[in-house]
C-alpha positions in Angstrom: 10.6 -2.4 5.6 13.9 -3.5 7.1 15.1 -7.1 6.4 16.0 -9.4 9.3 19.5 -10.7 9.7 18.6 -14.0 8.1 16.0 -12.8 5.6 15.9 -15.6 3.0 14.5 -19.0 3.8 13.0 -21.9 2.0 9.4 -22.6 2.6 8.6 -26.2 3.4 5.6 -28.3 4.6 6.4 -27.5 8.3 5.8 -23.9 7.6 2.3 -24.5 6.2 0.7 -25.1 9.6 2.2 -21.8 10.9 1.0 -19.5 8.1 -1.5 -17.0 9.5 -4.8 -17.2 7.7 -4.0 -14.0 6.0 -7.3 -13.5 4.1 -9.5 -13.8 7.1 -10.4 -10.2 7.6 -11.0 -8.4 10.9 -13.7 -10.4 12.6 -16.1 -7.5 13.4 -17.2 -7.2 9.8 -18.9 -3.8 9.3 -19.9 -4.3 5.7 -21.2 -7.8 4.9 -22.3 -11.0 6.4 -19.7 -13.3 8.0 -20.6 -16.1 5.7 -20.2 -14.0 2.5 -16.9 -12.7 3.8 -15.5 -16.1 4.5 -16.4 -17.3 1.0 -14.4 -14.4 -0.5 -11.5 -15.1 1.9 -11.3 -18.8 1.1 -11.3 -18.2 -2.6 -8.4 -15.8 -2.3 -6.4 -18.1 0.0 -6.9 -21.4 -2.0 -4.6 -20.5 -4.9 -1.7 -19.6 -2.6 -2.1 -22.7 -0.4 -2.2 -24.9 -3.6 1.0 -23.3 -5.0 2.8 -23.8 -1.7 1.8 -27.5 -1.4 2.8 -28.1 -5.0 6.2 -26.6 -4.3 5.7 -23.9 -7.0 6.8 -21.3 -4.5 9.6 -22.0 -2.0 12.0 -19.1 -1.6 10.7 -16.2 0.6 12.4 -13.2 2.1 11.6 -12.2 5.7 11.0 -8.5 5.5 9.5 -7.5 8.9 9.3 -9.3 12.2 7.2 -8.3 15.2 7.6 -10.0 18.7 4.2 -11.2 20.0 3.8 -9.6 23.4 0.8 -11.8 24.2 -1.7 -9.0 24.2 -1.0 -5.9 22.1 -2.6 -2.7 23.4 -2.4 -0.4 20.4 -2.0 -0.9 16.6 1.7 -0.3 16.1 3.2 1.0 12.9 4.9 -2.3 12.2 1.7 -4.3 12.5 -0.2 -1.8 10.4 2.4 -2.0 7.7 2.4 -5.8 7.8 -1.3 -5.9 7.3 -1.1 -3.3 4.5 1.4 -5.5 2.6 -1.0 -8.5 2.8 -4.0 -6.3 1.8 -2.1 -5.1 -1.4 -1.2 -8.7 -2.2 -4.9 -9.8 -1.8 -6.0 -6.9 -4.0 -3.6 -7.9 -6.7 -4.9 -11.4 -6.7 -8.5 -10.2 -6.6 -8.0 -8.4 -9.9 -6.1 -11.4 -11.3 -3.0 -9.3 -11.9 -0.2 -11.4 -10.4 1.8 -8.2 -10.0 2.5 -8.3 -6.3 4.8 -11.2 -5.1 3.3 -13.9 -3.0 3.0 -12.7 0.6 2.4 -14.5 3.9 2.5 -13.9 7.7 4.5 -16.5 9.3 4.5 -17.4 13.0 7.8 -18.6 14.5 10.2 -18.2 17.4 13.3 -16.0 17.3 16.8 -16.8 18.7 15.6 -15.9 22.2 12.6 -18.3 22.0 10.1 -15.5 21.8 7.0 -15.9 19.6 7.1 -13.7 16.5 5.1 -13.0 13.4 7.0 -12.1 10.2 5.8 -10.6 7.0 7.5 -12.7 4.2 7.5 -12.0 0.5 8.3 -14.3 -2.4 11.9 -14.0 -3.5 12.3 -12.7 -7.0 15.5 -13.7 -8.8 17.6 -11.2 -10.7 16.2 -7.9 -11.7 17.3 -5.3 -14.3 18.6 -1.8 -13.2 15.9 0.8 -13.8 16.7 4.5 -14.5 13.3 6.1 -14.6 9.6 5.6 -15.3 10.2 5.8 -19.1 12.7 3.0 -18.8 10.0 0.9 -16.9 7.4 1.7 -19.6 9.7 0.5 -22.4 10.7 -2.7 -20.4 7.3 -4.1 -19.6 4.1 -4.9 -21.4 1.3 -2.4 -22.0 -0.9 -4.3 -19.6 1.7 -4.3 -16.8 2.2 -0.6 -17.2 -1.5 0.0 -17.0 -1.9 -2.4 -14.0 0.9 -0.8 -12.1 -0.2 2.8 -12.3 -3.9 2.1 -11.9 -3.7 -0.1 -8.8 -1.1 2.1 -7.2 -3.4 5.1 -7.7 -6.5 3.1 -6.7 -5.1 1.8 -3.4 -3.1 4.8 -2.4 0.4 3.3 -2.8 2.1 6.6 -2.8 5.7 5.2 -2.1 6.3 4.6 -5.8 10.1 5.1 -6.0 12.0 2.9 -8.5 13.4 0.7 -5.7 9.9 -0.5 -4.9 9.5 -2.4 -8.2 11.3 -5.3 -9.8 11.6 -6.2 -13.4 12.8 -9.8 -13.7 15.9 -10.0 -15.9 15.0 -13.0 -18.0 11.2 -12.6 -18.4 10.9 -8.8 -18.0 7.9 -9.5 -15.7 7.0 -6.6 -13.4 6.6 -7.0 -9.6 5.5 -4.3 -7.1 7.2 -4.6 -3.7 7.1 -2.7 -0.4 3.4 -1.8 -0.6 3.1 -1.0 3.1 2.3 2.6 2.3 -1.4 1.8 1.6 -1.7 1.4 5.4 -1.1 5.2 5.8 -4.6 6.1 4.9 -4.5 9.9 5.6 -4.3 10.9 2.0 -5.7 13.6 -0.3 -5.7 13.5 -4.1 -7.5 15.7 -6.7 -8.0 13.5 -9.7 -6.8 10.5 -11.8 -4.7 12.5 -14.2 -1.3 12.7 -16.0 -0.8 16.0 -14.1 1.3 15.0 -11.1 0.0 18.0 -9.1 -3.5 16.4 -9.3 -2.7 12.6 -9.1 0.2 12.4 -6.7 -1.4 12.1 -3.3 -0.8 14.4 -0.4 0.0 12.2 2.6 -0.4 13.1 6.2 1.6 12.1 9.3 4.7 11.7 7.1 7.4 9.7 9.0 5.4 10.2 12.3 7.4 13.4 12.8 6.3 15.4 15.8 5.8 19.1 15.3 8.3 21.2 17.3 6.0 24.3 16.8 2.3 23.8 17.6 -0.4 25.7 15.7 -3.8 26.3 17.2 -6.2 24.1 15.1 -8.9 26.8 15.5 -6.7 29.2 13.4 -6.4 26.7 10.5 -8.8 25.9 7.6 -11.2 23.1 8.3 -10.5 21.2 5.1 -7.2 20.3 3.5 -7.9 21.7 0.1 -8.1 25.1 1.6 -4.7 24.5 3.3 -3.2 23.7 -0.2 -4.7 26.9 -1.7 -3.1 29.0 1.1 0.6 29.7 0.9 2.8 28.5 3.8 6.2 29.9 4.7 8.8 27.1 4.1 10.8 28.5 7.0 7.9 27.8 9.3 7.7 24.2 8.1 11.4 23.7 8.5 11.3 25.1 12.0 8.3 22.8 12.9 9.9 19.7 11.5 13.8 20.1 11.7 14.3 16.3 11.9 13.1 15.4 8.3 15.4 13.8 5.7 17.1 15.8 2.9 14.4 14.8 0.3 11.6 16.1 2.5 13.6 19.3 3.1 13.8 19.8 -0.7 10.1 19.3 -1.0 9.4 21.8 1.7 11.5 24.4 -0.2 9.6 23.7 -3.4 6.1 23.9 -2.0 5.3 20.2 -1.8 4.8 20.1 2.0 2.2 21.7 4.4 1.5 21.8 8.1 -2.1 20.9 9.1 -3.4 19.7 12.4 0.2 19.8 13.6 1.2 17.1 11.2 3.5 17.2 8.2 1.8 16.6 4.8 3.8 15.9 1.8 3.0 15.3 -1.9 5.3 12.4 -2.7 7.3 12.4 -6.0 5.4 15.3 -7.5 8.7 17.1 -8.0 10.6 14.1 -9.3 11.8 14.0 -12.9 12.4 10.3 -12.8 9.1 9.1 -11.5 5.9 9.7 -13.6 2.4 10.3 -12.3 0.4 7.2 -11.1 -1.5 7.3 -14.3 -2.0 5.2 -17.5 -3.9 6.8 -20.4 -5.3 3.4 -21.4 -6.9 0.6 -19.5 -8.0 -3.0 -20.4 -11.8 -3.4 -20.5 -11.8 -6.3 -18.2 -9.8 -4.4 -15.5 -12.1 -1.4 -15.9 -15.1 -3.7 -15.4 -13.6 -5.2 -12.3 -13.1 -1.7 -10.9 -16.7 -0.8 -11.7 -18.0 -3.7 -9.7 -15.6 -3.2 -6.8 -17.5 -2.9 -3.5 -16.7 -1.7 0.0 -17.2 -5.3 1.2 -14.5 -6.6 -1.1 -12.1 -3.9 -0.1 -12.6 -4.7 3.5 -12.0 -8.4 2.8 -8.4 -7.7 1.6 -7.2 -6.9 5.1 -6.1 -9.8 7.3 -6.9 -10.5 10.9 -4.4 -9.0 13.3 -2.0 -11.9 14.0 -1.9 -11.2 17.8 -4.3 -10.9 20.7 -5.1 -7.2 20.9 -7.0 -5.0 23.3 -10.1 -3.1 22.3 -8.2 0.1 21.7 -6.0 -1.5 19.1 -8.9 -3.3 17.5 -10.8 0.0 17.2 -7.8 1.6 15.6 -7.6 -1.2 13.0 -11.3 -1.0 12.3 -11.0 2.7 11.8 -8.0 2.2 9.5 -10.0 -0.2 7.3 -13.0 2.0 7.2 -10.9 5.0 6.1 -9.1 2.8 3.5 -12.4 1.7 2.1 -13.8 5.2 1.9 -10.7 6.7 0.3 -10.3 3.9 -2.2 -13.9 4.2 -3.3 -13.3 7.9 -3.9 -10.2 7.2 -6.0 -12.2 4.4 -7.8 -14.7 7.0 -8.9 -11.9 9.3 -10.2 -10.7 6.4 -12.4 -14.2 5.7 -13.7 -14.8 9.4 -14.3 -11.7 9.7 -16.4 -12.4 6.7 -18.7 -16.1 7.8 -19.0 -14.7 10.9 -20.6 -12.1 9.0 -22.7 -13.9 5.8 -23.9 -11.4 5.6 -26.8 -8.7 4.7 -24.2 -10.4 1.5 -23.2 -8.6 -1.5 -24.7 -10.5 -4.7 -25.5 -8.4 -7.8 -25.1 
């Protein structure tokens, strides 16, 4: 996310009345009763509100701002990413991990007097320079290493480059930032594994690039796994997507990109020497138990209400996003459970 021109600000009591009720999920609940949903949402919200009132958290950074156009027609990428950030924060708090910085949606007016909603994240002071995943593993606790890899895999946070985590200089506490990628729910992954070819997800609609060469869908395999098994000519992918960045071009040349349904699919960081697989060979027993009891209802409750008035088309798009997120997350959940069922010796009791 791009920062605004005045990204840092101090939260005060005047802001509290303007904070969007970020845990109040999309009102048309398709999984559980409204009453049960509200109970979950209020429990998640209470701790943040308490911390704000007690002045435990003041400094925030404004990461993304969207102008409220009174009635939104479609679910834009910016709004989708904002909601994804909040969902990942709520997920972290649900698991009791405190690994994602405090996050809020804040209503305010810009310099032109227009109503805006901003995604704001807690400011983290001073971080150490990180060279690679091994450096991260040596710098943080065993529990933080486990938590980072497991929740990133579980929730489909594929954008795991080293700039998207912070290790605080004095405490060496780990924070995961820029988690908007979970809102890109078109993902395919083989297994929870140390093998990056299996555990690094293939992500569709990369960069929202438009294919310059159209392929008749009737000539393509019906499932993505068949697409992966078939070889594709890198020259064809380059010709179809000439506007991609240099890193994507390298992945195309090395076989980590595919065309399917006229969209670009990429397996992020599978070729990187610096970034390890989203995998921990051990897990704390209490985290594993929490994952075992995770339900579709709870996953849906992580997503906030859209902070604007929105037409039916946009609301349906958001509903579909959440439904897909829930389905994909439950699939990845089962992959984690399958791995540790085969490796019970890797479960840590604490």
